[in-house]
Structures are given as structure tokens and as C-alpha cells.
N, C-alpha and C positions, 0 to 999 in steps of 0.2 A: 116760396119754392122756386128753384131754378129749373126750367124746363129745357131739356136737350132733345133735339130731333136728330136721330142717327139714321142717315139714308144708307140703304144697303142694296147691292145687287148680288150679294153672295160671293163675290170675287175674293181672292186672297187679300186685295187691297182694302176691301170693305171690312173683312174680318180683322185686319190690323187696326182699322179705325174703331172697330167695336172694342178691341182690347184697350185702346187709348181712352175711349169713352168710359169704360169701366173704371180705369184708374182715376180719371178726372171726377166722375160722379162720386166715387168713394171719398175723394179729398174734399169735395164740396159738402157732402153730408146730406143736405136737404135738396137732393136733385131727383127729378123724375125723368126717366129716359124712355122715349118712344122710338121704336124701330119702325122705319117706313121703307117699304118696297113698292116701287112704282112699276106696274105691269103695263108694258108698252106694246100695243098691237101694230104699231107702225114699223117695227123691226122687220126688215126683209127676211123672208124664210131662208134665203141662202146664207145669211149671217148666223143662222141658228144651227147649222150643221156642226156636229161634233159636241154640242152642248147636251148634258144629260137630260133625257126626256124630251129633247127638242129636235126630233127628226124633221125632215121636210114633210110638212103636213098638208093634206089635200084641201081642207076647207076651214072656214073661220071658227066653227064650233070645236073642231079638233085642235086648232091652233090655240084657242082660248084655254082649252083644257091643259095643253102642254105648258102654256105660260103660267097658268094657275099652279101647276105642279112645281115648276121651277121657282115660283115665288114662295111657295110653302117651304121648299128646301132652303132657300136663301134666308128666309125669316127664322127658320128653325136653327140653322147653323149659327146665325148671328145671336139669337136669343141664348144659345148654349154658352157662347163666349161670355156674355154678360152674367148669366146665372152662375157660371163657374166662379165668377169674381164676387158673387154675393149681391148682384144687382137684379132686381125684379122689373124687367121692362114691360111696357105696353107694346103690343105688336099690332101693326096696321099695314094694310095693303090698299092701294088705290090704282085705278086705271087712268092712264094719261101719258103725256110726254114727261119724261123724268124730271128735267130741269124745271119746267113750268110748274109741275105738280109739287115738287119739293118746296119751291119758293112760295106757292100758294098756301100749302099746309102750314109752313113755318110762320107766315104772317097772320093768317086767319085764326090759327089756334094759339097764338101768343107765345111761341117758343122764344127762348132767350138766346139759343145758340143752335146752329146746324153743324153737325160733324159728318164728314164723309171721307172716303179714301180716294186716292188718285194714283193712277199707274205711273204718273210722271213720264208720259210718253214723249214729251217735248213739244216744241211749238209747231214743227212741220207736221208731225203725226196728228197732233191735236187739231190743226186746221183741216187736215184731210179727213180725219175720222170724226171729229167733233168730240168735245169733252164735256160731259155733264157737270163735272166739278167746276170747270172754268165758267160755264154758263151760270151755274148757281152763284158762284162767287161774284159775278158781275151784275146779277139781277136781284139778288136777295135783299129784302128790307131788314133782314135779321143777320147778325154777325155769323160768319162761316169759318169753320176751322177745317182745313184740309190736312189729312194725315197722309204723308208720302212714304213710300217704300215701307 
């Protein structure tokens, strides 16, 4: 069995990666797809403004609840893309730093391929903002497929 780890944050780019994953898994035939969302408490609250369910939150318990809600939505939307294509994914959420957690799960659980989306924001924006897909590509012990645009 070919094991695919689809990392998602629920963004448009991640949903495009989910569509590509569904096509690839269908062609492989004997593929198992696991959707992973990494819940990151280190995100500054200011960066969460405007995200659904992620208002500026007063304490860590409320912050965790908001992150859990956002994770549930991201996983649900990603799952729907795969199920609409006839793929029944395994759904998983973990707490941690996204790039580190994706690499750890991929290696420790014996995945054959990591698939994730990228906004393609370019080198300057990527350096300033950081890019999870870039970090995973450089650190992963497992092959990584980045779906752009």
C-alpha cells in the first residue's frame, strides 16, 4: 500500500493540493491517504484577525478552542474534496510546529509521500513570512510534492 500524507491548513492552496491528491490516489489504486492538520499555538493572536472563528482571544483555553474549531473546519473541507472524488481518507490533527510535525509524522508513520499546497508567494515573502512548504521540502526524510497555484 502506498501511504500519502496530505498536510492541510484549510487554505485555497491546501484544497487544491487535496484535489491533486485525490487524482493521484485514484491512479495509484492501492493508496491510503491521511489528512493532517497541525494546530499551532505559537501563532501570534494578531495574525489570526479576520480568520473564521479566530478573533483576538483573551486566554490560552479560549485560544485552543478557536484553533480546534479552525482545525475541524480545515479537516472537514479537505475531507470533502477527497470524498467527493471517491477517496476515504484518514483524518488526523496534531499540536505542534507545522513543518516539524509534518516531517515527524511522515517519517515515524512510514509515509511514502507528503503532499501539500503552496501559495507560491516568492522568495522575499517566503523569507519574511516563512514557508511551511519550504521548510518541509528541505527537512523531510520522505519525498514531498508541492502543489502550486
